[in-house]
N, C-alpha and C positions, 0 to 999 in steps of 0.2 A: 355732608361729605366734603372733605377738603381735597382740592386738586393742586398738585405741585408739579412744575415743569423743571427738568434738568437738562442742561446742554453745556457740558464742559469739555467736549471732545477736542482732542489734539492740543489742549493747553498744558498737559502734564500736571501731575499732582505732587507737590513738594511740601514737606513740612513734618512736624512732630505733633503727636496727639497723646493725650491721656484718655483712653476710652472709659466709658462709665463703669461703675463697679459691677462685679459679676452678679447676674440675676439670681442664679441658683444659691450662691453663698449669702446674698442679701436676704432672701426668703428665710433661709435656715437660721441666720443670726438672730432675726426677730423671734422666730418660733422657739429656738433653744433658749434664748434670753428669757422669754416668757415662762418657760418651764424650769429655769434654773433658780437657785437660791441666791439672792443678791441683785445688784444692779449691773446690767450688761451695757457697755457702750460700743457703738458700731461706727467706724469711720470708713468713708468710701461707699456708703450705702447707695444703691441705685434707686433714685426717686422716680422710677417708671411706674406706670399704672398698675402693672401686675404686683409689684412689691408693695405699693400703697394699699392694694386690696388685702394683702396679708396683715398689714398694720391695722386696717379698719376692722378686720374680723377679730383679731386678738384684743382690740379695745372693747369690742362687744362681749368678749369673754372675761372682762373685768381686769385686763392688764393695762397699767399706766404706761403709755409710750409717748415720748416726746421726739419730734422729728423736725430738724432744721436743715433743709437741703440734703446734703449727703451725710449728715451726722444724726444718729438715733440713740436714744437712751431708753432702755427697757427695764422696768421694775419687776423683777422676776417674782412669780407666785408659787413656784414649785409645782410638782405634779398634781398636788391636791388643792391648789388655790384657785383654779379656774372656776368661773361662775357660769351658771346656766344663762344663756343669752335670752334677753327679753324680745329680741327681734331676729329675723332671718339673717344668716351669715351669707353675705353676697360676695362671691369670689371674683366677680367681673369676668375677665377673659383668662384668668390664671389657672392652668391645669396643675401647676406645682402647689399653689395654695390649696386647691381642692383636695388633691390626693394625700398630701402630707398631713393636712389638717384632719382628714378623715381618720388617719391612724391615731392621732392624738385624741380626737373626740370619742373614738371607739372605746377608750378606757375610762372615760369620765362618767360619773354616776348621775347624769342628767340628760335631758332631751335637747336636741338642736336640729335645725334645718339648714341645709346648704343649698344655695342657688347661684347661678351664674348667668352670663349673657347667652345669646343664641348659639354661639360656637361651643361653649361649655356644655350646653344642653344636648349636643350631638356627640360628645366625646365619651368613649367607653369607660365606665367606672367599675364594672364587674371584676376587672383584673385586680382591683383593690377591695371592693366590698365583699367578694367571695371569701378571701382568706381572713378578713376581719370578722366576718360572721363565724367562720370556723373557730376563731379565737374566743367567741362568745358575745360579740356585739350584736345588737338588733339594728339592722339597716334596711330601709325600704326606699323605693323610688320608682320612677317610670321604668317600664320594661324589666320588671322584677329586680329593680335595684341597679340596673346597668346605666341608667341615665338620670341626670339631675332634673328637677330638685330631688334631694335625698334627705331622708329623715333618719336620725341616729339617736339611739338610746344605748349608752355605753355602760361600762363597768363590769367587774368580775371576769376579766379576760385572762386567758391562759396562753402560754407559749405554744408555738407549733413549729414544724419544719415544712416550709412552703417551697415547692418546686415551681418556680415561675417559668411560664412558657415564653416570656419576652424578657429581653435584657433592658430593664427600665429602672432608672434610678428612683422615679416616683413610686413605683410599686414596692421596690426594695425598702425605700425610706419609710413609707407608710407602715409597713409591717414591723420594721425595726423600732420605730417610735412607739407603736402599740406594745411591742415586746418589752420595751424599757419600763412600762408601767403595768406589766402582767406578771402572773406567777410562773416560775420556771424559766426555761431557756427557749428563745425564739431563734430560728435559723431560716435563712433565705438562700436558695441555690438558684443561680441564673444560667441560661445557656451560653451567654457571653458576659464578660465583665462590663457593667455599666458604670457611669461616673460615681465616684466615691466620696463626694463632698459630705454626705451625712456621716459616714464612718469617721472621717477625719475630724469633723467638728464635734461629734460626740466625744472623741478622745480629748480634744482641746478643752471641752467643758468638764473633763474629769471622769468620763465613763470608760469602761473596759470593753473593747470590741475585739472579737476573735475572727481571724480570717484563715480560711483553708481552701486554697484554689478559688473556685467559683462560689463558695459558700461563706456567708458572713453570719455571725451569731452574737447575741447579747443575752445577758442574764437580767431577769426582771428585778425590780426593786432598787435600781441604781439611781442616785440623785445626781443632779447637775449643779455645777458651781459657776456663778456668773464670770464673764470674761470681758476683756477689751479686744474686740474683733477689728482687724484691718482688712477690708475687702479689696482684693486685687481687681484689676481691670478684667472685664469679661471677654474671654477669647472668642465667644460666639459673636460679640459685637466687633471685636478686632478683625474677625475674618473678612468682613466686607471691605475693610481698608487694605488688608493683606492681598485680597484678590484685585482690588483697584490698582494697587501699586505694581502688581505683576503684569497687568494687561493694558493699562493706559500708557501710551508712549511717553517717554521722557519723564518718568515718575520715580520718586524716591521718598518713602514714608517711614518714619520711625514711630513705633508705638511703645509707650513707656508703661512699666508696672503692670504687665499683662499676666494673668494667671495661666500657668502652663502645667496644670494638673495632667498627668499622663493619661487619665481616662477621658480627657477632653481635647487632646492635641492631634486628633486625626487630620484636621485641616493642615497642620504643619507637615505631617507625614506626606499628605497628598501633594502639597506644593513642592516639597523636596523631591518626591518621586517624579513629578512632572518637569523638574529641572529649574525651578524658580531660584532667583538670586535672593536668598533669605539668610540672614545671620541672626543668631540668638546670643545675647550678651547679658552681663550683670545678673546672672542667675543667683537666686537666694530663696529663703523660705519665710513665710509669715503665717502664723497660726496654723502650722502644719501644711500649708498650701504652697507649692512651688511657684515662684514669680520670676519674670525675666523681661528684658526689653527686646523687641523684635524690629528688625530693619529689612524692608523689602524694596526692590527696585525692578523696573521694567525687565521682563524676562522672555527668553525663547522657550516655549513650553511644548511638551509632547503629550499625546493622549495616553491614558492608563485605564486599567480596570480597577474599580473600587467595590469591594465586596467582603463578606465574611466578618471576622472579628472587629475590623476597623469601623464598621457602620455605626455601632452605638457610640463610638468616640467622635463622630462628626455628623450625627443625624440632623442637628439643627442647622448645619452649614451646607447641606446638600443643595439648597436653592442657589446659593452664590457659587458653589463648586460647579454647578451646571453652566453658569455663565462663564466661569473660568475656562471650562472645557471647550466652549465655542471658539476660543482664541488659541487653542493648542493645535499642534500639528498632528493629524490623524484622529482616530476615534477614541472616545471615552465611554466606557460602559459602567453604569452604576447598578449593582444588584443587591439583593437581600435587604432592601429598604422598604418593606411593606409598611413599617411603622409610620412612614410619611403620610399614609392615607388617613391617619387619625390624629393629625396635628390640628392647628387652628383652622386649616383647610386640608383638603386632599392635596398635599403639596406635589405629588407626582403630576396630577392633572393641571394644577394651576401654574407650576413652573413651565411645563411644556407649552401650554396655551399662550402664556404671556411672552415667553422668549420667541415663540414662533411669530408673534406679531412684529417682532423686531428683525425678523429675517433669519433666525437661527435654524439650523438643520438639526432637529431634535425630535425624538419620538418616545412615547411612553411604553413601558412594559409592565407586566403584572407586579413586579417588585422593584421597579426603578426606571431607568431611562437610558437611551443611547444617544450620544451627541457626536455629530461630525464637526471636527475642528475647522479652523480657517474661515469662519463666517465673517462677512462684512455686514455689520448691523446698522440698521437705519431707524430713525425716530418714529414713534407711533404713540397713539393714545392707549394706555395700559391701565390695569387695575391691580391694587394690592389684594383684593378679595378680603379685606379686613385682616390680613395677615402681615404682621410687622416684618417678617423676614422676606416675604415676597416683595414688599414695598422697598426695602433697602436694596435688594438685588436689582430691582428695576432702576433705582437711582444710580447705582454703580454703573449699570449699562448705559445710562445717559451721559456718563463721562467718556464713552467710547463711540457712541453712535454718530452717524452722519445725520444730523438733525435732532430735534428736541424730543425727549421722552416725557410724556405727560402721565403722571401717576394719579389716578383717581383713588380716593380713600387713603391718601398719604398720612392721615392722622393716626393710622394704626401703628406707625413706626414708634410713636411715643410710648407704646407698651414696654419696650425694652431699651430705647435709645432716644430720649427726648431731645437731646442736642445734636442729633445726627446731621441734619442739614446745615446747622451752624458749623460743625466740624468739617463737613465736606467743602463748604465755601471757603474755609480757612486754608485749604490746601491749594495754593496758587504758586506758580513759578515766580 
């Protein structure tokens, strides 16, 4: 276990950053490149542990992939060119790799076994395995196929119309990817709109995707054509510096080339609603994904309620939003966020317990948390609980606290942001 101490309080955070490539888009660029006809190149790829797990798994499926830092070349095999792996497919800590790959493996005429780390072994998979079984795949695992390791024997799948109980891009994507290589039409209807990177990238690779409100559909039998993918900066990574810039005194941070997909910009909406000094400039599009530069400076904030349709658009940012709320005037209430309980950790419990150590006035509810603003935070020994987003939240808190914040298990941050501490240290007055 690696321990990291952070204490930058009252220095102010000044500077310009290019945050790492979007994790969701990096995963998909490798997967879609593997399934496409031709050679796909990816610029701005996130070389974090999760995305490297995706590369490792697809290499075991017979795909030739070259990776040099943030540039990746994928020699596509088409839908029918993947090979039966001679070894277990280890997804590490990556839920995206697990669920999206299950959708792909469900249509392949061979046997495979998927395993991950201890955290993956606790995360619910029936939300994906149940509809994939309905499509015709044979999938088994612990707890009747709800928990990894999972055994998959795919092939001869047919399209379905799946009514998802959760707004989850991973669930939607797994089913759509299976539908692309199945007979007939596949539809997914969600209770709220989840992030749409899969739909956008399928279209960029030449597929036809139909949208009708909360329903997305694809026809089976469509082939993908290799592309040159430029990955924008990850707004989920940018969120930590957006919050830092807003709450650390005497700060001004510019974040360049950040993806601002509207299904992901809940953090921007919350900052604006709370009164943050945030400007968005240089708006443009790359590979169907909107991109912009974001500038944030120290702000006077007010508490808000965060609930309903916006939750899927900021679910990964809630840990750092909770920290943001400790510095606002008044109370912030976060509701409808039960999905936090099945992330890398139960993020409701871990956020509350760790921020309390720093002196925050915060309490958990069944579906979120309630935070009283105006807290003066103090240093303490904390833990990431093996969760990269908890670790980064605590590091941002260390820029604000009176005294040092020690983060046990800080190595977890490398899952999504290997250069996080280097970037944090670069922001000096």
